[in-house]
N, C-alpha and C positions, 0 to 999 in steps of 0.2 A: 391284174394290181397284183402288189405284193404286201408282205404283212404289217409289214412297216405304212404301209399309206392306208393300207386297208384299216388299220387302227388309226389313224392317224383322222379319216374321215367319222373311222366312229365315233372319237371323241369330241367332232366338229359338231355334227349330225344330234347326238342322243342324249348329250352328257354337257357340253357349254353351252349347245341350242336347244338343249330341250323344252320341251312341251308339256303343258299340263295333261297330266295323263285323267281327267276326269271332268267330271261337273264340280265346280266348286270349287277346284283345286287351280292353285297360282304359284308360277315360277319368280323367284325372285333373285336376281343379282346383285352384290353385295361386299365389297371388300376381298375380289379375286375367289368368291363361291357361287354353284348355282345351288341354289335348294328349293322345296318343293315345299309349300304349305297348304296341306287341307284339313278336311275336319280330323275327330280321333278315328271315322270309320276308314280314311281314305290313307294315301300312304301319307308319309310326312319323311326331308330328311335331304340327306348335301347328295346330289350326283353330280357333280365334278369342282373343283377346286386347281388354282392354279398358285401357291403357296412356295415359298422357298422361308428356309431354315427361321431365316430372322422375327418372322413374323406368322409361323404357324401354331402359334403355341395360343394367342391373341386371336386369332380366326377360330380356333374351335371355341374356347372361351366365348369368344359373340354369338357361337351358333348355338350352345348350350343353355345362353343368356336369353337367346331370343323362342328360342321354343319352350323353355322352364316359362316367362313371361305368358304363352296362351296356353301354359299347361297341358303341353303333348309328350308321348315319346316321339325319338324319333332317331331314321338310323343313316349314320357317314357312311355312302356304298362306297369302297375303299377298292381300288386298281390295282393291280400289281404294280404299274408302272408309274403310280403316283410318286408326286414329290412335296415335300423331300421324303425319302429314302427312308426317314425312319418315323414315318407318318401314322403307324398303327402303330410302333410303341410310345407315341405321344398322346393316341387317342383313349388308348389303354391307362396313361399317366390323369388325364381328364375325368374317368371315373366309366369309360364304354366298355361294352360287353358283346368280344369279336362271336361272328358264329361260324358256324365252316364253311372252311374254301370252298369254290368250283370255280369251276373252267370256262370264260369269255371267248367262245364257238361261235365260228360264223360257216355261213354255206351257202352256194349261189344256189338258187331258187330253182335255175333250170339246168341244172350240172349235178343234182343230186342222185345215189342209183337207188330209186324207192322202188317199193312196189307199190300196187296201190290197191287191190285183194283184201279184205278185210277174212282171217280166219272165219271156215266152214261155222255156222252156226251163230256168227256177231253180225252185227252192221254198225253201220257208223252216220250219226242223226244230225242235221244241222242243231243247232238251239238260239231259237228267236225269243223264245216268251218265259214266262216264269215258272212257267213247268218245267221245262227243259230247263232252268234254271237251277230251281233244283235236285233236278237228274247231276249238277258237276256236283253242285254244292256237296251233296251226298258219297258221289265217288271219291273226294276232297277229305273229304272224314274216313273216310277206310281207310285207303291210300295210305296220307300220313300221321292218321291218328292223332289231327289237331280241328278244332271252332273251325269252320269253316263260315261264320257271318260277314265278315269281310270282306270273304267274295262275290257272300247272294248281293250284298248290299254295289259295289262295286260293278260287277256284270250288267244287272238291273240298270241301274244306272247310265250304262256303258249304251248299254241296247237300246235304251230308253231314247239318250241323247243325242248320238252318232253312230248308229248302229254299221254306217259304212268304213269305222275304224275298229273292227274287230268282228273274230271266226272265232264264236266256240260251237265244240262239236265233242260229241257222248257216246261211247261205242255199246250196245246194248244186245246181250244176251236171252231172244226172249222181253220180258217186259224188267229184264234184272241188270240196272248200268256197271258196265264193268271197268271202264277205263274213261273219260273226260281231259280234254288241253282249249288250252285260248291260243288266240295268235292277238296281238297288239299291233295294228299296222299304224305306220307316221308318218302321215299325209310331207311334201315336201321331202323326202328322205327317200334312199333307196330301201330304206332297211324295215323289217316287219319281225316281229319279236316274239318267241315263242315258252306259255308259262304253260305253268299249273297241269304240263302233261303227269300223268298217274292214274297206276289198275289196279285196280281190289285186289287182293291177295288171293292167292287159287290160282286168277287168270293171270297170272304174267308168263315169262317165257314162251308167247304163244303167237306174237310176232302184234299185237297189237297197238303198241306204241308206237312202233314204226310204220303203220297203216295211219295212225294219227297224224304223225309229221307229213307225211307224205301227201294227205291232203288238206293241212294246210298248206304246203307248200305249191300245192298247185291254184289251189287259193292264191296266195302270194303273188305267182307269175300271170296269172290272169287280170289284174288288176297293176302290172308293170312293174311289180316290185318285184328289186335282182333278188337282195342278202336276206339272207334268216340269221337272228342272233339269238343266241341261248343261253342261260348260264347252268352251264349242267353241271350235275352234281357228279360222284364216283363211279355211281352204278347206270349214269346216264351216256356217260361221254363216250365207254369204249362202242356204244350203240352207235354216237352221232359218229363217230369218225368215220365207221365203219357205210357209212351212208356218205360220204363225203366232206362233212363239217371239220375245219382245221382252228386246232386251237390257237390265241393269240395271246392270250394274258389272263389272270385270275383275277378273281373279287372276291372282296371278303365284306358282308355285313356287320360293321359294331353299331350296336344298338345302344342310345341311350334312353334311362330311364329317371326323368325327372325325383327328387326324392322331397320329400314334403318338408315345407317348410316351417317356423316356429308361429302361431299363431299370436292373435294378443293375448290372449290368457294361457301361455305358455304352452298352450296342446298345440301339437301337429294339425297342419291344415294342410288338405293335399291342393297341388295344386293340380289335381287334368281338369279338366271343363266337366263342364254338365253333359255337352257332348259323346263324351266317352260311357256315360252312362250305357 
């Protein structure tokens, strides 16, 4: 399959045909847009759009109004091949803030160049319970320097409600968690997504990231999934290319946070719902 065909398959199965990514989430299709609505601790945003120049600004305004009414921050996940070509500029003009651009990469699970053994002194353990989720969250906070409460909530919910659609692993050096990652399987499609791969400073450059990619690739292949999908940072892209992943396009998250609206007494009233506490 060539790149254009693979990108079209990705768009069809994972974007236009998106499914809810966890319990309590729902996917809605309206006005040339596919979006997910979840709680404030879930992921909210636009995963696909089929827009033209004439209708793009109205569609953007419609999504802003929808999520503002719900009191939810949301993301417009923009890909390099999305149209119109100036959609990013239009999102900026509407008040969105772009984050770092990443590269959408795809690898065939059965054809990647992978080693399976972790470095000496490190073992890979499956994550199946709250204690394991806690280790994954701990690694995430140390590796990325960000709060991991959302990850803890999301992974616990997924393992509880739909364990066959998620594979999570943690690399341990003795009693210390030093790296972790997860894979989300999309039933009815050939795709599995690799997410959250991170290694604690001091343990990087030892092949642990590669080991966790290999572990998840074998798990995906054994379950009948052909393709692994990754939104790769500049740091992970060279590693993934050496393993056999190929770049298809770019992806940039555009974030929108609703502004407080004036209250009846003239003071600012937060538009965030109570679920965001």
